[in-house]
VMD Tcl script that draws the C-alpha trace (Angstrom):
set ca {
  {0.22 0.33 -0.14}
  {1.34 3.40 -0.79}
  {1.20 6.14 0.67}
  {0.23 10.45 -0.62}
  {1.68 12.64 1.24}
  {2.48 17.00 0.94}
  {5.34 16.96 -1.60}
  {8.19 18.27 0.82}
  {11.52 20.09 -0.42}
  {13.81 17.13 0.58}
  {11.58 15.41 -2.27}
  {13.87 16.80 -4.63}
  {16.65 14.86 -3.15}
  {15.42 11.60 -3.92}
  {12.87 12.02 -7.22}
  {15.44 10.58 -10.03}
  {14.30 7.94 -10.39}
  {10.68 9.55 -11.35}
  {12.25 12.38 -13.45}
  {15.06 10.35 -15.68}
  {12.02 9.63 -18.26}
  {11.76 11.33 -21.99}
  {8.68 12.94 -21.01}
  {9.71 14.11 -17.36}
  {10.64 17.87 -17.46}
  {13.46 18.96 -14.23}
  {12.96 21.71 -13.09}
  {15.28 24.21 -11.22}
  {15.48 24.03 -7.12}
  {13.86 27.77 -6.84}
  {10.62 26.70 -9.88}
  {9.56 23.27 -6.69}
  {10.27 25.79 -3.63}
  {7.98 28.54 -5.00}
  {4.91 26.30 -6.10}
  {5.84 24.53 -2.97}
  {5.69 28.20 -0.50}
  {2.53 29.21 -3.09}
  {0.42 26.14 -3.53}
  {2.07 23.79 -1.22}
  {-1.36 21.75 -0.99}
  {-1.19 20.94 -4.42}
  {2.45 19.10 -4.62}
  {1.77 15.78 -3.55}
  {4.25 12.58 -3.07}
  {3.21 8.96 -3.79}
  {5.13 7.02 -1.68}
  {6.39 3.33 -1.27}
  {6.46 1.73 2.04}
  {9.98 1.85 1.73}
  {10.11 5.26 0.94}
  {10.90 4.95 -2.44}
  {9.71 8.21 -4.37}
  {6.28 6.23 -6.68}
  {5.85 9.81 -8.39}
  {4.57 12.96 -7.74}
  {2.36 15.82 -9.52}
  {3.48 19.73 -8.80}
  {0.37 22.22 -9.66}
  {-0.72 25.39 -9.12}
  {-3.81 28.01 -9.39}
  {-4.47 30.64 -11.67}
  {-6.47 33.20 -13.98}
  {-8.72 35.11 -13.08}
  {-12.89 35.67 -13.30}
  {-13.83 32.20 -15.32}
  {-10.71 31.77 -16.50}
  {-9.48 30.96 -13.01}
  {-8.32 27.54 -12.64}
  {-5.90 24.45 -11.21}
  {-3.17 24.00 -13.04}
  {-1.06 20.19 -13.59}
  {2.59 21.81 -13.82}
  {4.28 18.29 -13.54}
  {2.86 14.82 -13.18}
  {5.06 11.80 -13.71}
  {5.35 8.08 -11.78}
  {8.84 6.20 -11.86}
  {8.14 3.79 -15.25}
  {8.55 0.60 -12.49}
  {5.17 1.78 -10.60}
  {2.95 2.41 -13.98}
  {-0.37 1.63 -14.81}
  {-0.81 1.07 -10.99}
  {-3.93 3.93 -11.29}
  {-1.21 6.35 -9.19}
  {-1.39 9.41 -11.92}
  {-5.44 8.72 -11.53}
  {-5.04 9.41 -8.21}
  {-2.61 12.07 -7.60}
  {-4.60 14.26 -10.68}
  {-8.13 13.16 -8.88}
  {-6.64 15.40 -5.52}
  {-5.67 17.54 -7.48}
  {-8.69 18.21 -9.24}
  {-11.00 17.95 -5.92}
  {-8.49 21.00 -3.71}
  {-8.60 23.50 -6.89}
  {-12.27 22.86 -6.77}
  {-13.76 22.47 -3.20}
  {-10.60 24.85 -2.12}
  {-9.65 27.11 -4.93}
  {-13.06 27.40 -6.47}
  {-11.73 26.77 -10.51}
  {-14.03 26.88 -13.06}
  {-11.53 23.81 -14.54}
  {-8.32 22.27 -14.61}
  {-5.98 22.54 -17.13}
  {-2.16 20.73 -18.03}
  {-0.45 20.97 -21.52}
  {1.04 17.71 -23.15}
  {2.86 16.57 -25.79}
  {0.56 15.42 -29.23}
  {3.63 12.62 -29.15}
  {2.65 11.79 -26.05}
  {-0.30 9.54 -27.55}
  {0.02 7.48 -24.04}
  {-0.24 10.11 -21.63}
  {-2.76 12.18 -24.24}
  {-5.13 8.81 -23.80}
  {-4.99 8.57 -20.39}
  {-6.15 12.25 -19.08}
  {-9.00 11.60 -22.21}
  {-9.90 9.07 -19.53}
  {-9.86 10.94 -16.80}
  {-12.35 13.18 -18.58}
  {-10.08 15.53 -20.10}
  {-10.18 17.18 -23.35}
  {-8.54 18.86 -25.75}
  {-9.06 23.24 -25.46}
  {-6.21 24.14 -28.34}
  {-3.16 22.87 -29.96}
  {-0.17 25.39 -29.03}
  {2.12 26.54 -31.83}
  {6.34 25.64 -30.41}
  {5.58 25.46 -26.78}
  {7.75 22.50 -26.23}
  {11.46 22.78 -27.18}
  {13.19 19.46 -28.49}
  {13.52 16.04 -25.97}
  {17.29 16.41 -25.75}
  {19.81 14.08 -26.53}
  {19.54 12.75 -29.67}
  {17.10 15.42 -30.67}
  {19.42 17.63 -32.36}
  {18.02 20.01 -34.81}
  {14.56 18.62 -34.51}
  {12.01 21.78 -34.86}
  {9.94 22.52 -31.26}
  {7.23 20.55 -30.61}
  {3.44 21.46 -29.77}
  {1.33 21.34 -26.74}
  {-2.16 20.43 -26.40}
  {-3.44 22.73 -23.62}
  {-6.12 20.14 -22.27}
  {-8.86 20.90 -19.82}
  {-11.63 19.58 -17.83}
  {-14.31 21.27 -16.55}
  {-15.14 21.77 -11.98}
  {-18.60 22.28 -10.28}
  {-17.94 26.25 -11.19}
  {-18.75 25.15 -14.78}
  {-22.04 22.90 -15.03}
  {-22.62 23.90 -18.93}
  {-18.67 23.10 -19.99}
  {-17.95 26.68 -21.27}
  {-14.28 26.16 -20.26}
  {-13.65 23.34 -22.67}
  {-14.94 22.76 -26.45}
  {-15.65 20.23 -29.00}
  {-13.01 21.23 -32.12}
  {-9.62 21.62 -29.82}
  {-7.22 20.02 -31.60}
  {-8.33 22.45 -34.84}
  {-7.95 25.28 -32.84}
  {-4.68 26.52 -32.89}
  {-2.72 28.89 -30.99}
  {1.06 30.73 -30.61}
  {3.09 29.60 -27.68}
  {3.47 33.74 -26.90}
  {-0.06 34.32 -26.37}
  {-0.69 31.63 -23.68}
  {2.76 33.04 -21.38}
}
mol new
graphics top color blue
foreach p $ca { graphics top sphere $p radius 0.5 }
foreach p [lrange $ca 0 end-1] q [lrange $ca 1 end] { graphics top cylinder $p $q radius 0.2 }
display resetview
């Protein structure tokens, strides 16, 4: 049985088994500390009985008016712990806090279109593509030199403050915006 607990600053010293994945972006220490200071309730770890980190989620609350929402900045599960429902458990927790504590209208996240497994997983959790953001991501690192930046899907799931589902759209893959318009 794993334990769901708050992300602590010391977890940055032991999350290599989770972050050593081509799909996971590793940020600087200041980035993680900023999230932990501002949105500690949206930063959680799934830990094995032995104390090994199985995965984590880092999120924030942002926006104004009907655009106020929870955002999944990073969700990553170590390869050896995938397909156990941990991503769903962490995502559900962030959704519940975004809804009940922050009273957001939706939760969103960005995912590479080439990460079909993650896109499908999020769709099964009720997320849909709201828009495609051109050249949002840089290349995937070593071995991909010279490759162009990659687009992102901005995926969203409405929360209870959006009963008419105004924060989602049916044709999101066809709505294309520039990266500079969303940052």
